[in-house]
ZAMARGU-4260 file (C-alpha; in steps of 0.2 Angstrom, whole numbers, plus 5000, padded with zeros to 4 digits):
<rodrens>
0) 5000/5000/5000 | 5007/5017/4996 | 5000/5024/5012 | 5002/5043/5011 | 5005/5044/4993
5) 4992/5055/4984 | 4976/5046/4979 | 4974/5051/4960 | 4959/5041/4954 | 4944/5053/4951
10) 4931/5051/4965 | 4916/5040/4962 | 4900/5041/4971 | 4906/5029/4984 | 4923/5037/4987
15) 4915/5055/4987 | 4903/5049/5000 | 4917/5041/5010 | 4926/5058/5010 | 4911/5068/5015
20) 4906/5056/5029 | 4923/5057/5037 | 4926/5076/5034 | 4908/5081/5038 | 4894/5074/5048
25) 4886/5066/5033 | 4883/5071/5015 | 4867/5075/5005 | 4864/5067/4989 | 4867/5083/4979
30) 4884/5085/4988 | 4889/5067/4983 | 4884/5071/4965 | 4894/5088/4965 | 4910/5079/4972
35) 4909/5064/4960 | 4922/5066/4947 | 4933/5078/4957 | 4951/5073/4962 | 4954/5070/4980
40) 4964/5086/4980 | 4951/5096/4972 | 4938/5089/4984 | 4948/5093/5000 | 4953/5110/4994
45) 4934/5114/4992 | 4930/5107/5009 | 4943/5120/5016 | 4938/5135/5005 | 4920/5133/5010
50) 4923/5136/5028 | 4917/5153/5030 | 4901/5152/5041 | 4902/5167/5052 | 4885/5168/5062
55) 4884/5168/5081 | 4873/5160/5093 | 4858/5170/5098 | 4845/5170/5112 | 4831/5158/5106
60) 4818/5161/5119 | 4805/5171/5111 | 4797/5176/5127 | 4812/5186/5132 | 4816/5204/5126
65) 4834/5198/5121 | 4827/5185/5108 | 4838/5186/5093 | 4852/5195/5102 | 4870/5187/5101
70) 4872/5176/5117 | 4889/5183/5121 | 4883/5201/5122 | 4869/5198/5134 | 4875/5204/5151
75) 4878/5190/5164 | 4862/5183/5169 | 4864/5169/5182 | 4846/5164/5181 | 4847/5161/5162
80) 4865/5154/5162 | 4860/5136/5159 | 4848/5141/5145 | 4860/5152/5136 | 4873/5139/5137
85) 4862/5127/5128 | 4859/5139/5115 | 4878/5140/5111 | 4877/5121/5109 | 4861/5123/5098
90) 4870/5135/5087 | 4884/5123/5084 | 4873/5109/5080 | 4864/5120/5067 | 4881/5124/5060
95) 4886/5105/5060 | 4870/5102/5050 | 4876/5114/5037 | 4863/5127/5039 | 4865/5142/5027
100) 4883/5137/5022 | 4891/5126/5009 | 4898/5109/5014 | 4915/5111/5023 | 4925/5101/5036
105) 4926/5116/5048 | 4914/5109/5061 | 4920/5091/5060 | 4938/5097/5064 | 4932/5109/5077
110) 4924/5095/5086 | 4940/5086/5085 | 4949/5100/5094 | 4935/5103/5106 | 4936/5085/5111
115) 4955/5086/5112 | 4956/5102/5122 | 4940/5098/5132 | 4931/5112/5142 | 4913/5106/5148
120) 4899/5118/5148 | 4892/5112/5165 | 4909/5114/5173 | 4914/5131/5166 | 4896/5137/5170
125) 4896/5153/5160 | 4889/5154/5143 | 4900/5169/5138 | 4916/5158/5142 | 4909/5143/5132
130) 4906/5153/5117 | 4923/5162/5117 | 4931/5145/5119 | 4921/5137/5105 | 4925/5152/5093
135) 4944/5151/5098 | 4944/5133/5092 | 4934/5136/5077 | 4944/5151/5071 | 4960/5141/5073
140) 4954/5124/5068 | 4965/5125/5052 | 4978/5136/5059 | 4994/5132/5069 | 4995/5119/5083
145) 5008/5129/5092 | 4997/5144/5092 | 4982/5134/5097 | 4991/5127/5112 | 4996/5144/5118
150) 4979/5152/5116 | 4970/5137/5123 | 4981/5138/5139 | 4976/5156/5142 | 4958/5154/5137
155) 4946/5159/5151 | 4935/5143/5149 | 4951/5132/5151 | 4957/5142/5165 | 4941/5139/5174
160) 4939/5121/5169 | 4956/5116/5174 | 4958/5128/5189 | 4972/5137/5180 | 4965/5154/5187
165) 4969/5147/5205 | 4987/5143/5200 | 4998/5155/5210 | 5016/5156/5217 | 5017/5146/5233
170) 5001/5137/5230 | 5002/5129/5212 | 4988/5120/5205 | 4994/5105/5195 | 4978/5101/5185
175) 4982/5110/5169 | 5001/5106/5170 | 4997/5088/5170 | 4983/5088/5156 | 4994/5099/5145
180) 5006/5085/5144 | 4995/5070/5146 | 4981/5074/5135 | 4985/5090/5125 | 5003/5087/5118
185) 5015/5073/5122 | 5004/5060/5129 | 5007/5049/5144 | 5018/5036/5135 | 5028/5034/5119
190) 5024/5020/5107 | 5036/5008/5116 | 5026/5011/5133 | 5039/5022/5141 | 5033/5037/5151
195) 5035/5053/5142 | 5036/5064/5158 | 5038/5063/5177 | 5028/5069/5191 | 5041/5083/5194
200) 5038/5089/5176 | 5019/5091/5181 | 5024/5102/5196 | 5037/5112/5186 | 5024/5115/5172
205) 5012/5121/5185 | 5024/5133/5192 | 5028/5139/5174 | 5009/5143/5172 | 5006/5153/5188
210) 4999/5170/5187 | 4985/5168/5174 | 4967/5173/5179 | 4951/5178/5172 | 4939/5194/5173
215) 4920/5195/5176 | 4917/5177/5180 | 4899/5177/5186 | 4900/5196/5188 | 4882/5202/5188
220) 4878/5213/5173 | 4895/5211/5165 | 4897/5211/5146 | 4915/5208/5144 | 4927/5193/5149
225) 4945/5192/5147 | 4961/5183/5153 | 4974/5193/5163 | 4991/5189/5169 | 4995/5195/5187
230) 5014/5196/5189 | 5012/5196/5208 | 5004/5178/5207 | 5018/5171/5196 | 5033/5161/5201
235) 5048/5170/5195 | 5061/5156/5199 | 5069/5146/5186 | 5060/5130/5181 | 5070/5114/5178
240) 5063/5099/5169 | 5068/5081/5170 | 5079/5071/5158 | 5063/5067/5149 | 5065/5085/5142
245) 5084/5085/5142 | 5084/5094/5158 | 5077/5110/5150 | 5078/5125/5160 | 5064/5139/5158
250) 5071/5155/5164 | 5060/5163/5177 | 5054/5180/5173 | 5045/5194/5181 | 5034/5208/5175
255) 5019/5210/5164 | 5027/5199/5150 | 5033/5185/5161 | 5018/5174/5158 | 5018/5175/5139
260) 5037/5172/5138 | 5037/5157/5149 | 5022/5149/5141 | 5030/5151/5124 | 5046/5142/5131
265) 5035/5128/5139 | 5026/5126/5122 | 5043/5125/5112 | 5049/5112/5124 | 5034/5101/5123
270) 5034/5103/5104 | 5052/5099/5103 | 5049/5081/5107 | 5044/5070/5092 | 5031/5061/5103
275) 5020/5076/5103 | 5017/5076/5084 | 5015/5058/5084 | 5002/5059/5098 | 4992/5072/5088
280) 4993/5062/5072 | 4987/5046/5080 | 4972/5055/5086 | 4969/5063/5069 | 4971/5046/5061
285) 4958/5038/5073 | 4946/5053/5070 | 4946/5053/5051 | 4953/5036/5045 | 4952/5021/5057
290) 4952/5018/5075 | 4964/5004/5074 | 4983/5008/5072 | 4993/4993/5068 | 5012/4993/5068
295) 5012/4995/5049 | 5001/5010/5050 | 5012/5017/5064 | 5028/5015/5054 | 5021/5020/5037
300) 5008/5033/5041 | 5010/5040/5059 | 5028/5043/5059 | 5030/5051/5042 | 5015/5062/5044
305) 5021/5068/5061 | 5038/5071/5054 | 5030/5082/5041 | 5018/5090/5054 | 5033/5096/5065
310) 5046/5099/5051 | 5053/5117/5049 | 5045/5118/5032 | 5027/5115/5039 | 5031/5122/5057
315) 5015/5114/5065 | 5002/5120/5052 | 4987/5110/5054 | 4979/5112/5037 | 4993/5104/5027
320) 4992/5088/5038 | 4974/5086/5036 | 4976/5089/5017 | 4989/5075/5016 | 4979/5063/5026
325) 4962/5066/5017 | 4970/5064/5000 | 4981/5049/5004 | 4980/5032/4997 | 4977/5025/5014
330) 4962/5036/5017 | 4953/5029/5002 | 4959/5011/5005 | 4944/4999/5003 | 4948/4992/5021
335) 4945/5010/5028 | 4929/5013/5020 | 4915/5008/5033 | 4928/5005/5046 | 4922/5016/5059
340) 4905/5015/5070 | 4896/5031/5067 | 4896/5043/5082 | 4878/5049/5087 | 4883/5065/5079
345) 4887/5056/5063 | 4872/5044/5064 | 4859/5057/5068 | 4865/5073/5059 | 4870/5062/5044
350) 4852/5055/5043 | 4844/5072/5045 | 4856/5079/5031 | 4854/5065/5020 | 4835/5066/5019
355) 4834/5085/5019 | 4827/5087/5037 | 4835/5104/5041 | 4831/5116/5055 | 4821/5132/5053
360) 4830/5148/5052 | 4838/5153/5069 | 4835/5171/5068 | 4817/5172/5059 | 4810/5156/5068
365) 4819/5155/5084 | 4805/5144/5093 | 4805/5131/5079 | 4824/5131/5078 | 4825/5128/5097
370) 4812/5114/5097 | 4821/5105/5083 | 4837/5107/5093 | 4829/5102/5110 | 4824/5085/5101
375) 4842/5083/5093 | 4853/5088/5108 | 4844/5077/5121 | 4844/5062/5110 | 4863/5064/5107
380) 4866/5066/5126 | 4857/5050/5129 | 4868/5042/5116 | 4884/5047/5125 | 4888/5063/5115
385) 4881/5078/5124 | 4888/5093/5113 | 4900/5104/5123 | 4898/5093/5138 | 4911/5079/5138
390) 4909/5068/5154 | 4928/5070/5158 | 4943/5079/5153 | 4948/5064/5142 | 4933/5068/5131
395) 4920/5056/5124 | 4924/5038/5129 | 4924/5030/5112 | 4939/5041/5106 | 4950/5035/5120
400) 4943/5019/5128 | 4948/5002/5122 | 4937/4997/5107 | 4936/5015/5102 | 4921/5019/5090
405) 4913/5002/5094 | 4910/5009/5112 | 4896/5019/5104 | 4886/5004/5103 | 4879/4994/5118
410) 4863/4986/5123 | 4856/5003/5128 | 4862/5014/5114 | 4857/5002/5100 | 4839/5004/5107
415) 4840/5022/5108 | 4847/5023/5090 | 4832/5013/5084 | 4820/5025/5093 | 4828/5040/5084
420) 4825/5031/5068 | 4807/5028/5072 | 4804/5046/5075 | 4811/5051/5058 | 4803/5037/5048
425) 4786/5039/5057 | 4786/5058/5058 | 4782/5057/5077 | 4790/5074/5081 | 4781/5090/5077
430) 4792/5106/5076 | 4778/5117/5072 | 4760/5116/5065 | 4762/5108/5048 | 4780/5103/5050
435) 4786/5087/5056 | 4803/5079/5056 | 4800/5064/5043 | 4809/5056/5029 | 4799/5059/5014
440) 4798/5041/5008 | 4783/5042/4996 | 4790/5057/4988 | 4807/5048/4985 | 4798/5034/4976
445) 4787/5046/4966 | 4803/5054/4959 | 4807/5038/4950 | 4791/5041/4940 | 4787/5059/4940
450) 4773/5059/4927 | 4759/5047/4933 | 4743/5054/4926 | 4743/5039/4914 | 4747/5025/4926
455) 4741/5010/4918 | 4728/4999/4925 | 4733/4982/4932 | 4723/4966/4933 | 4728/4951/4944
460) 4734/4941/4929 | 4741/4955/4918 | 4758/4963/4920 | 4759/4982/4918 | 4759/4989/4901
465) 4762/5006/4893 | 4771/5017/4906 | 4782/5006/4917 | 4777/5003/4935 | 4789/5006/4949
470) 4795/4989/4954 | 4801/4983/4971 | 4819/4982/4964 | 4818/5001/4959 | 4811/5005/4976
475) 4825/4997/4985 | 4838/5004/4973 | 4831/5021/4976 | 4832/5020/4995 | 4849/5012/4995
480) 4857/5025/4984 | 4872/5031/4994 | 4864/5026/5010 | 4878/5014/5015 | 4897/5015/5015
485) 4898/4997/5010 | 4888/4986/4997 | 4876/4973/5003 | 4874/4956/4995 | 4860/4951/4983
490) 4853/4939/4997 | 4852/4954/5008 | 4843/4964/4994 | 4831/4949/4991 | 4827/4948/5010
495) 4823/4967/5011 | 4811/4966/4997 | 4802/4949/5000 | 4802/4948/5019 | 4803/4967/5025
500) 4794/4976/5011 | 4782/4963/5004 | 4780/4952/5020 | 4781/4937/5009 | 4767/4943/4997
505) 4771/4942/4978 | 4782/4957/4972 | 4769/4961/4959 | 4757/4966/4973 | 4768/4981/4976
510) 4765/4987/4958 | 4746/4985/4960 | 4746/4995/4977 | 4758/5008/4970 | 4748/5011/4954
515) 4732/5012/4964 | 4740/5026/4974 | 4747/5035/4959 | 4729/5035/4951 | 4721/5042/4967
520) 4735/5051/4977 | 4723/5060/4988 | 4715/5044/4994 | 4723/5042/5012 | 4720/5023/5012
525) 4730/5020/4996 | 4744/5032/5002 | 4745/5024/5019 | 4746/5007/5011 | 4762/5011/5001
530) 4769/5022/5015 | 4767/5009/5028 | 4777/4997/5017 | 4790/5010/5014 | 4791/5014/5032
535) 4794/4996/5037 | 4808/4994/5025 | 4817/5010/5030 | 4816/5007/5048 | 4824/4990/5045
540) 4837/4997/5033 | 4843/5011/5045 | 4844/4998/5059 | 4856/4987/5049 | 4874/4987/5053
545) 4878/4994/5036 | 4870/5010/5041 | 4879/5011/5058 | 4896/5011/5051 | 4904/5025/5040
</rodrens>
């Protein structure tokens, strides 16, 4: 396998859909069509160039005078803190769904960084801080990893979440000094299992980071927040690290610039170790390609990719690394298509996008937008992926626990995934009068035969003549189009038609029922007959393992 060599074959519908499933939260049919025929380089460049969505979260409570106002500009309101924090998450879900923007990978990569540099809404507990943190990650998602490490370290939400604002000379708080090494840069151990740092390195990093604090946290009526460095709280002594870092000494400074200067030195030290680039590249590979990293992949993908990432020529720029990975031979390898169990975001947002079930406009229809997001957010939470609220600093469990993406599936979540499918297939959730979330199954089949005024009559013994009927095979083909990452067998197709769709009735019975509906489309009995069959089929198809992987 050529591994990181450029994939030069023009994209087919299958490979275009694969790229879009991994780089976004799931494609639409029109996006797959648009990307088919492009080269991998053209497609990935387009995913980057389309990343220009600039709206902001707003108050979605239309009973409040601030409805439609940007959340971050609403003076601190402790009574509405939780509600406004949810609205930040709701805005981001809307962006993940691609609302009012062309398809791009900005939000899939932002979620990677937000799950890497974790700050949880419930713990930070200030809606302004959460939005600022999310905007920082989103603005820098394609940028420079060195810059990201420095800015995240000083970010107000991170200082609250990791108790960095309590870190002072004489009473250092080790939380962030530990996580900066364990989770954000070098990782606990190298590939051979050797520790990458010592406990003394944790304490020394904490001393290096003393003096940072925040303003206006929970301050009634305040409209601005910021990070400040207080020289009086900073440890000005030299910081001596262990042999793991070649006994690096960070010179102690004093004065207003001490915090920035020592943070820059600390970041340089962490990034000087090859294990840091390797740690980040492993996580990117698991996020975009495959959760299993074999010795072969370590040698031929992770090591050269990480060398490129940290090279003087690239200097820790993120975008070129993502471009190299997403345009590589290994990314498009048949063994990596359908190799990851979809996260709740990929399964749910992907289903909504694929079948065109987009939310209402956030600014002009805030109540409907909020109701849509209430439905989506809480079901994602029940499936172990509450947006902006990871359960621990390690992030969502399937991205670090043994088993990785398979951890998304258990006896509880598989039932809840099925319930979500039922809601969309049956149309059980009403967003507003006249608008339900529902896959338009009958309309999808009507598109096969758009002109049906002259649908031919059928008799029990006479096959259709004249205008062709829509057959069971055509129905299944229409519903299968780009739905799965991998192909299904002919035996599976026959089972779906004969057992699930037709329930062991002759296939010709479908054509009689369908043509009867097409002759009288306003007859509720005839519509319900064909819709019921289609719903049974779609409920089953979306529960199949082939839909749960991507």
